[in-house]
Phi, psi and omega in degrees: 000319180298322179296317178298316179297316179298320180296334176271322183291316185304307180295324181294314181290328177294315178296314178301317180299313181289327179287319185268344185301325178300328181274342185253009185303320184271358181283149172294153183305323181293329177286323176299315179296319179301311181297314180299318180287329176296331177272314188291315185297309177298323178299317179290315185293318187261345182241298189289313182297316175300322177297315180299313181297321181289313186281330187243021184302313181296320181288322182290326181293336183289000000 
């Protein structure tokens, strides 16, 4: 399960980083991290995790 979650988180956070980095260049690291997590966590909880559970339920149960 951890591998599946990582496989979804890595590309999403990479895309978010590249899309938002031009606007966040001058921000301190803690604010950049705050913004990325404010976007990533709800996206994972309400979109990706339900999708993972639905599509990979049989594989995850083993």
